[in-house]
Steps between C-alpha positions, in 0.01 A plus 500: 500500500378324185788645297753382759362146487496503120859622457628278782344202327657603170840528669471162670390336176792654307757421770380143548497428128842656447644306796367171363638576156844599629526194727397276211769651279764464774411142590394350169715682246809598692507191722542701818375361829185659643672569832765717336287697254170578665617813681636663188185408307283647776699824503473541122129415507428759770699773327370440147139467617528826695618681187237339279205562730630844595504607135153353444370687806660825385345476154160403641500786751585752227195389306702412193249383237755291315528263797168314487647204684610716794154633583332394818219252422241725667582798278204632304588607149 
């Protein structure tokens, strides 16, 4: 259960940050209205965060020593 909470939190953090970044780029740099661009930004944030966190989870579950950042904080090493 602890691993599920940890990786769910990582996913929500990544998706939320990516969504905020993409909306900021759409609204501030491209001049697009929030109402027209938020759905596309949300879709890209969900997809890219799933790939990012999925690859981190895969590397962490394999026990890859080169991925120190991917290790669960409770890991003893």
